[in-house]
C-alpha angles and dihedrals in degrees: 000000000000114000093224126041127232096259091054093048092049091051092049089051101043107020110029089155088072092059127091114191141176137175135065142256091302094060143322146206127218137178130205107190105314096336119103129204124189125188127182121180112244096246091055098048118114092034098100093255093123091055092049092049091048092051089055093057117114118272122255135045115345139165128208134183125223105205093217129016093268119179090216091055091047091050093048091049094047093048091056098044100261119143131214104255110167142008123211117196127209110212124190143190137167119249090233112102098017116176112257119268112245123215117266114262120256112285094025125103122195115206142146124271114269107219097187097067131063096223095073093047093046093048093044091054092045093053092041092053092048095044094047100034090131096041111102096211112023096044092061095064111132137175092279092050091047091050091050092053093045088055092057116106091240095059114118119176090203088058092057100081119192135194113214130190104248096175127108094241129108092280094054113138094020126123112247100185146324144214115211110197127195129204113207097178141339090285105030129067135169140215088229101179133348113189128177124189106246089231089059098047120120094043098097093252094131092060093040094051094042091053092045089056093045091053091047090055093044091052088052089059100257113154102193133030128196135183140187121234135169107257092228095050093103098177092052094045089049091050094049094043089053088054092055102265117142134193127219119202091239089059095074128116117200128205117207123198135201112203 
């Protein structure tokens, strides 16, 4: 697993002024807002460097992710008064044997994101904010964050699949949900984000959009697809499990918090 997550790497690249860092070429700590990252090179682990870097972290409430449920990280956190706050699962499945993709229901149009107009971006951010209102990271996505991700080499507008209301009712012309896929390599793809407008939930759009994205990745030649999901998000885990995704214990990220 990568030692730094995507949000941290994007901030380092685009907003270095938001980053506070300390350490040397053996390892370092950094904070972005109230989120801490620690990295120690493998040949310097077990020397107490992680403890020293942690003691130099700013005072006050902080959160930190362990990218993997590592016993050493758990011991370090516990010895300094940090608690286990969240678990993020990685779930995986091969593209072989995907369930068939059903037709969209009446009044719903599936199409790719249109990056040249403001309507798609505005609607995407609206639905994302509503769908992830209680999510501390994803729900904060704004126009700048969207533009930064669209500038990444992996971005593919055809892989950002949207469900639009094509009826003649009061919601006509509104985005109902989206599935943003990500292709890491020729063989590996990701269910990057699936967001459904709360007003459109209960219509099967989550499953429809997820399958549409899986088929898009499979048609691109990807052999395996993974996704990240909060371990306690039972409806999402149930949806993904029903689509053939499985979770191995080693594929768990843990967030620790210091109050």
